[in-house]
Every structure is written in structure tokens, then in C-alpha cells.
N, C-alpha and C positions, 0 to 999 in steps of 0.2 A: 726268406723274405717275410717280414711281418704281415700277418693276414689283414691288418687294417688297411694296407695299401691297396687291397682289392676293392675296398669300399668306394663307390663312385663319388660320394660326397667329399670324402677326404682327398680323392684324386683331384677334384676341382679346386679344393682349397690349396693343395700343394702347387698346382699350376699357377694359381693366382699369386701365391707367395713367391714363386720363381720369377714371374714377370715383374713384380714391383721391386725385387731385390737384384735384378740382373744388371741394372745401371751402375757400373763401377764408379768409385770415388775419383773420377778422372782429374778434376781440378785440384783436389787436395793432394793427390799423388804427384801431380806436376809441381806443386809447391814443394813437396818433400824432396823430389828429385833435384830441385835446384839448390838444396841445402845438403851437400854431400858430407860435410865435416863430421857429423855425428856417426856416420856409418862407414867412414873411410877404411876401417880395418877389416870390414867384412869382405868375403869373396864376392865376385860378380853374381854368382848364383844366389848367395844368401841375401844380397842386396835386393834382388828381384823378388825373392820369397818374403822378405821383410815387408815389402809393400803389398804383395799379393795376399798374404795371410793376415797382416796386421791392420788393414784398412777395411772397415765395413762398407757395405753398399750405400749409395747416395739415394735416399728416398725422402720425399716431402711428406710430412705427416698430414693426415686427412684434415686436421684443424690446427691452427697455430697455438691455441690454448685449450686447456681442459674445459674451461668455462664455455667456450664456443662449441665444443663437441657436445656437451650436455644440453646446451641451448638448442642445438639442432634437433635433438630427439624430443625435447619438450615441444617443439613446434610441429614435428612430423608424426609423432605418435603419443600425443598428450594423454590418451586414455589407456595406454599400456602400463602394466605394473612396473614401477621403477624399483621398489624395495619391498621385500617380505620379511617379517620378523614374527615368528610364531603364527598366531591367527590374525595378525595385523598386516595391512597392505597400504601402500600409497602409490598413486599413479604419477607419471611424469608431470602432468598438469598440476596435481595437488602438491607435489614436491616444489614446483616452481612458486606456487602461491604461498606456501608455508615459508619458504626460504626468503621470499620478498618481504614478508612481514618481519622476519628476524633481521634481515639486512637493513631495513629502515630503522629498527631499534638500535642497531649497531651505529648507524650514522648519527642518531640522536644522542648516543653516548659519546660521540666525539671521535669515533674510529675513522681513519682516513686511509687512502691508498698507501700501501707500503707498511702500514701498521701491522703488528702481530696481535692475534686474538687467541686466548687460551681456550681449549676445548677439553674440559675435564668431566668425563662421564664414562659410560660403558657402551658396549655394542647395542645399538638401538636405531630406530628410524629417526629420532631427534638428532642423533649423531650425524647422520647424512644431511639433515636439514642445516645443521650448524656449519658443516664443511662448505656446502653450496652457498650459504649466506655470506660467509667470509669472502669467498672467491668472487661473488657478485659485485663487491665494492672494492676489489683489488687488494684486499687484505690477505695476510697469511694466517692459516690456522695452525695451532700448536697442540697436538693431541696428547693426552695422558689418560691412562685407564685408572679411574678411581677404584680403590680397593686393592690395587696392585702397586701403584706408584706411592712411595712414602710422601707424607705431607711435607717433609723437609724438601724433597725434590720438587714438588709442585710449587712451593713458595719460591725456591731458587729459580725455577724456569720462568715463572711470571715476572720476577724481578729482572732477570737477564734479558728477556725479550721486551721489557718495558710495556707490557700489555696493560691497556687501560680497562679492558673488559675480559671477564671470564664467563664463558658459556657453559651451562651445566643443566642438570635435571632438578626438579623441585624436591625430590626425595633424597638428594645428595648434598643439600645446602650445609648440613652440619659436618660434612667431611671435606669441605673446600676451604683452604686457607685464603683469606681475603684481607687485603690491606685497605687503609682508609681512602686511598686515592683510586681504588678499583671499583668498577661496577660489575654486578653479577646479573646475568640474564638467564631466566629459566626457559629453556627452549621449548619444553613440552607444553608450557602454558601459552607462550607467545605464538607458537605455530597454529594454535587452535582458536586464537582470539579474533573473532570476526570484526570487532570494533576497530581493528587496525587496518581495515580494508579501504578506508576512505581514499588513500592514495598509495597504491602498491607499485607505481611505476618507479623505476630507478634511472637516473641520468646515464646516458650512454658513455659519458666521459669517465664514469667509474669502472667500466668494464676492465677486467684484467688484461694485461698485455703480456706478450711472450717473456719479457725480461723480468716481470714482476715475480716476487717470491710467492709461491703457492702454499707451501707448508714449511714449517721448521720442525725437524725431527731430532729429538735428543737421544743420544746414545744411551745405552743402559747404565753407564757409569760404573761398570764393574772394575775399571782400572783407575778410578778417581772421580773427579767432578764430571757430571754429564756435559756433553758438548752438543750445541745445537747446529745442525746442518741445514743450510738454506737451499731449498729446492725450488727452482722456477717452473713456471708453466711450460716454457720451452723444453726444459729438461724432461718433464713428464710427458708432454706431447710426443717427444722424440721416441720414447720407449713404448708408451701405451697406445699410440695411434699409428704405429707401423708394425709390420710383421717381422719377427715372430712374437714380439711383446704383446700384441693385441690378442693373442691366443685364439684367434678365430671368433672372438665375441662379436655378436651382432644381435639385432632385435629377435627375440624369441629364445635366446640362449640364457640359461640360468647359471649364475656364478656364485659360488660359496663365499661367505665372509666369515672366516673362522679364526682369524689371527688377531692378536692384540692391536688395538687402534694406534698404539704408540710405535709400532713396528713398521718399517718402510714397506714391507710386503703387503700390509693391510691397504696401503694406497693403491697397490697393483690390483687388489681385489675390488675396492670401492670405486676409485676413479676410472680404472680400466674397464669396469663393467658399464658404468653410467655414460661415459664418454663414447662408448661404442654401441649404446642402445640396448644393453642387456637388462636382465632382472637380477638384482642383488638379493641373495637369500642369506639373511643374518642368522647365525646359529644361536641356539639356546645353550643348555648345559652339555648336550651331546654333539660332538663333532661328527660322530658316525651317522647320526640321523640326518644331518645336513648333507654329508657326503653322498648319501643314498638318493638324494633328490635334486642334484645339480648336474650340469653338463660340463662345467669347468671348475677345477679345484686347484688352488695355489697353496702350497704348504712348505714347511721345512721337512726334510727327510725324517726327522724324529717323529713329527706329528703323523706324516703319511704312514710310517711304519707301525703306528698304533691302530690303524684302521683295518677292517676286514675287507680286503680287495674283492672277495667273491660276491659281496653284497653291493658293490659299486660298479657293476658292469655297464651301467647306462652312461657313465662319464665318457665324454669325448676327448677332453684334453686335461692333462695334469702338468703343472710346472712346479719344480722344487728349486730352492735356493736357500742361502743363509748358513749352510754348513755342508760338509762333504756328504755325498749321497752313496750309500752302499750299493754295489753292483747288483746283488740279488734283488734289492728293492726296485731298482730301475728296470731290471728284466721282467719282474712280476707285473708291474703296472703297464709297461710298454707293450705287453703281450695282448692288451685289449683296447688301449687308447693311445692317442698321441702323447708322448711323454717328453717334456723338455727338462734337461738338466742345465741349470743356469748358475751364474756367479756374478757377484758385484756387491761392493759395500754400499752403504747409504750414500756416501759421498759421490758415487757415480750413478745415482738415481736408480735404485732398486737392483737392476742387473745391467751389465754391459757386455755379457756373452751369453749365448744360448745355442742349443743344438738339439734336434730330435734324437732320441735314443731308440734302438731296436734290439731285441734279444740276440740277434745273430751278429751284432757288431763285435769286433775283436776287442774293443776297449770302451770304457765309459769316459767321455770327455765332458768338459763344460762348454764346448761349442766354439763359436767364432764371434768376432765383434758384431754387435747389433748395428742396425743402420745408423750412418752418420757418426759412428764411433770408431776408435782405434785402440789397439792393445799392443804394447811394446814389452818385450822381455829384455831387461837391462841388468847390467852388473852394478856393483856398488858405486862406480863412478859415472853411472847413467849412460854407459856405452852399450849399444845393441849387442846381444850375444848371437853366435851362429845358431841357425835353425837346429833344434833338437837339444840344445843345452838348457839346463835349468837356470832360472834367474827370477828376479822379482818382476811382477806384472805392474806396469804403469798404464793407466787408462787415459785416453784423450778423446776429443771430439765433443759433441753436443751433450753427452751424458754428464760431463764434469759440472758439479754444482758450484754455487757462488762462494762456498767456503763456510768455515765455522763462524758462528756469531760471537763477536767480542773475544776472539782468541787469535790475535795476530801472530803470536809465536808458533802456534800449531799450524796455522795456515802457511807460514813460511816453510815449515818442515815438510808438509804433506802435499801442498799445491805448488807446482813449478811451471815456468814458461815451457811450452811444448816446442822443442827445437825441430821436430819432424813435420808438424803442420805449419809452424811459423806464425807470423802475424801476432794477434793478441790471444791465440789459443793457449789453454792451460792444460797440463796433464796432472794426474793424481797418483800418488804412491799408495797402492792398494795393500801392501804388506802381504800379498798372496804370492806363493811361489808357483811357477808354471813352466811349461815348455811346449813348443810347437811339435806336432806330429808330422809325419811325411805328407799327410793329407790336408794339413792346414787347420787342424783342430787343436784346442788347448787342453793339455793334461794338467790337472790341478795337483800340486804337491804340498798342500797344506799352507799354513801361515808361516811367516818368517819366525814368529814366536815359537812355532812347533818344531823348529830345527834346534835340537838340544844336544848337550854333551853328556854322555854317560861314561863314566870311568875314563874320561879323556877322549872318547871317540864321539864323532858327530853322528847323530841318529835323527832320521826323519820320522816323526811320530805317525804321520799318515801312512808312510810306507809300511810300518809295522801293522797298523790297523787294516790296510788293504789285504795283507797276507792272511790275517785272521778271518776276514770276511769271506775268504775263499773256502773255509772249512764247511763241510756238509752241515746243514741245519742252522748255521749261524746267520742271523738276520741283520744284525748290526753290531759294530764293535767301536771301541774308543780306547786309545792308549794315552797314558799320562806319565809325566815324569814325577816320581814321588820324591826322590832326592838324587844326589849326584851319582849314585850307583844303582838306582832301582827304577825299573819301569813296571807299571801296573796296567793291565788291560781288563776291560769289562766287555762281556759278550751277552747278547740276548739270542734266543730265550734261555730260560733257566736250565733246560735239559740239553744244552749244547755240550758236546763231548770235549771236556777240558783237556784230556790227555791227547786227543787227536789235534786239538788246537796247538798244544805245546809242541808236539812232534812236527806239525806243519811249519811252525815258526822256526824251530831248530834246523829244519831242512833248508829253509829259504833265506834265513837271515844269519849274519855273523853273530857269534856268541854274545857279544855285548848288547845286541839289539833285541835279544829274546827276553820277553817280559818275565820278571821273577815271579810275579803273581798274576794269574789269569782267573778272573772271577765271573761266573755266569749269574745273570739275574733275569727275572721275567721281563722287566722293563728297565729303561734307563731314565733317571730323573731329568725333567725338562725345566728350563727357565720360563718365565711368563711370556717370552717371545717365541717359545716353541723349539728352542735349541737345546742340545744336550747341556745339562748343568754340570760343568766340570768342577766347580767348587764343592758341590754335594758329593760328587764321585771321589774327590780327594779325601773328604771326610770319611766316606765309606771305606776307602782304601786304608786310611789310618786305623780305623776300628778293626778291619780285617787283619792287618799286619800285627797290631798289638795283641789280638787274640791268638794268632799263630805263635808269636813270641812267648806268650804266657803258657801256651800248651807245651812248647819245647822246654821252658824253664821247669814246669811241673813234672815233666818226664825225666 
């Protein structure tokens, strides 16, 4: 048993979590049972488990919008610190005043409910002011990290969203692409301008409503043109203002803000913290320094793997998502804090599955459907698969976002009517492979794109990676398809025993799934969003293979 369970505070939190999650999705399950056609080929037992495992609990979020959540804490703890950034702090009351100044300037610039406002800057207190100002008038903020996002992408995003206004910082003006019909607001100057205080009130009619878009997040664009995902207040409230997505955040809890502002998990940090009354601690150059002084940390496994866990023993809760989590990493951190392994693409609002992990668990899962959400394991014809069989995960319920901005073709491909919930419900094609365990948790089996063919045989790249991560001293691994006959795996740290890794792979895998090249490195390259950079790894693999071939030729 994990020793953390003996802690009285955590026991109380777990009892609270159980009480609010124990009300099963009865009405939605009744709707599903009345529509038997999609599951008619399942056995009676599998039909029962389909509803038992696939439907999350029914829980009403504490507030209907993120704005209302933040407004509550502005009213009830105005003098509490809302955000810290280095030696700078801002209270909830000061944050309210600063964002009102900016919101009024947005209105003066012609921004209306439902409009998009670009937020082009870097992690800072003005970033939070900009987010809140946009929400206060029912607008959607569109974040991009200046210095990371190419100018071409920023220009494309502003055009696609039809943004009238770009919010930024005064020292970034020369880095922002601005068209003739766009207005630029310098948040750091406006938020401190007391001459704007003559009328800070905002009409109640402007307040965001649950169906209003709260943010538009653009994908990284690694496979082509970036696509903007429209995320509503209802989507966000459903995951951030219910357990486990709220991560136990409450007044007095310090939450790290370490991720890129353009990444959906940064909204988990920022909005999840403020809408639950916590204190947001924005990092400087060192992620480690921030991790050592917060209670809650949200990260990708690759970022978490770069930290010294022995110096972070004060942390109460860690949540990871965005990419597969190595079992050794989950075991390490769950030994001293509550550790959530989660999954979900941006299109299903940050995460739509989560589950606490403990070192003595027999396997590492991505959990169960979060409240008011559903997960279905379907075949290529969208028929439910028997419990225990691998298939593609489709997500349904309140997590499903409004769709891609200005991309009807992709919307038609990835968003479909939900035949299980019925009515006007929509489900989303995640392109993640998974299967249900006997206990009703989901095992993640990689992306559909990671199901490759090598020498004519089908290979699951994540399956190869999981075997390698079981090798002594291996902290993290990744396996890539180099060409139609070659697999390449990378391991960390650099002193991992390559020969032991190869023997372990040969013992557990068919010959065609054993990587031809296994390369150990001290660290794995990461993208600006904190995930493993597979493009850079393929470049490293190419260099390594060419060097090996040259050595053989010279000999």
C-alpha cells in the first residue's frame, strides 16, 4: 500500500472524491440502453461492462464557467496572492482591477462576445491578466508563445481567427506581425494605468456563458497547417472544476505554471489554479526551482523525467499527460505524492481519462472516463469491441469541444454523432489505441500512427518501448520506425546497459520487432510543448546509422 494513503489529509480528500463521483451516469446510461443497435453483437456481459466502464460519473461542476469560478475567489479572498512570477506578485483583487482595465480597452477596440483575441507573449503576470480580460467580455483568447511560435504561424492564426486585437507586451512589439486592420494592446502598460479607472465596471450582459468559446488552441502544426480547436467554458469547467481534474486545488495550494502557454495543459495549470482559488507560480528559466516550491505540478512525462524528484518531496499532487508515461517514472513519483496518469487530446479538453497510480499496482493505466464523459473502444466500422480487445478510443460527453475552426472537412472526419449517448451528443476520434482491463481501467497502446509495418509484419511501437523501459536503470525509452525494415530505439540515461536492453527485447518480442539500433543518451530532445521530439530523434538516428555504415565500409 502506498504510504501516502496513511496521511489523514489525503484520506479526507479521497473520501470527498468518492462522494462526488459515486453518482453514476444513470440518465445517460438509460439513453444508451434504449439504443441497442450499435452493441447488438456484444455478449450480455460485455454490454453491461460497456456501460459500467465507459461512462464516467455524473457530477455538477462547482461553477458553470471558468469566469464564475475566478470571480468567486476574487470576491471571497481578494487579498490572497493569485499569481507569483519571480519576485513579483498580484492578488486576486489586483488581478480583477488590472483585467477590468484591459477588458474595457478590448471593448473600445471593438471586441464583442464570441470574438477571438490573440495573446502573443510569454509566461508572465500580464499573460494571466490578458486571459481574464478576454473571458470577462465573453471573448476567446488565442495564446502563442513569442520566441517559439514562428511569425508565419502567428500571422496565419490571427487571420484564421479574424482577431481584431492582439494583446502583447511592450518589449515584444517588434516581434509581433500586425496587419492594418488589427489593434495591438500592450498589457503591461494598460494594467498599471490608473487613468483608466474612471469606469472599471463591466456590463453583466458581457459575462461568459457555458457555451461561449473560452480559448482557441492551435495544434503544433507538425503534420501540416495548424488547426484551431475551440474549447468552451463548459468544456473547461467540466474537467477543471470536478475531481480528479481539479487535483485537490483550493485556497492556499500553490500550482506550478511551467508549460508553454500555447499548450492545452497550460490551461490546466492556469485556469485550474485560479478557478479553484490557488496561487499560480510561474516559472523562470528553471523548471526545477519552481517544482521545489509548489504543491501541485502538471507536466509531460518527458519534463517530469528531467526533474530531481528527491528535491520535490513537498509536492502533494502530480499529473502527467501528453505522451506515454514510463512505468519507472510513475512508480518513483507516486511513492511520495498522489500521481495521476492521464490521457486526452486537445479536442477532448486537456484530458478525458485519469487515475491515481501507486507503486504496488500491477500495471500503469491511463485511468477511467472523467466526470460527465465517456470512452468507447471501437473497431474501424465504429462497432464496440468486446472488453479486453484493442481498438481505437472515441471520446464522448461534455469533454468534446466545438470542433476545428474553419475546417469542415477535418471536423467531419474526427467529430461524429454519438450513437451511444444519442440526442445531439458528439463523439471524437482520438486516434489513440486502448483496451479495457478486467478492473475497468484503460490501457494505452499508443497512437494509431504508431501501429507500423516492419518487413511486412505489424508492430506496435509503444509495445517495444514498454519492454525496453523494464530494463534495469532505464528511465525512459522511445521507439521509431526508421524505414520499412528498421526500428530504432532511444534510451535514457546514457549509462543504460544496451546489451541487456537488446537481450530483453529479443526474449520478449518476435524477431521483427527487435530494434536494430538501440541508442542510449543522457536526455531525449523535447519540443517546445515538453513532448519527446521525434523529428530530432529521427535525425539523430540517421546520423548514427550513417556513421555505423561508414565504419563497416572502412573495415
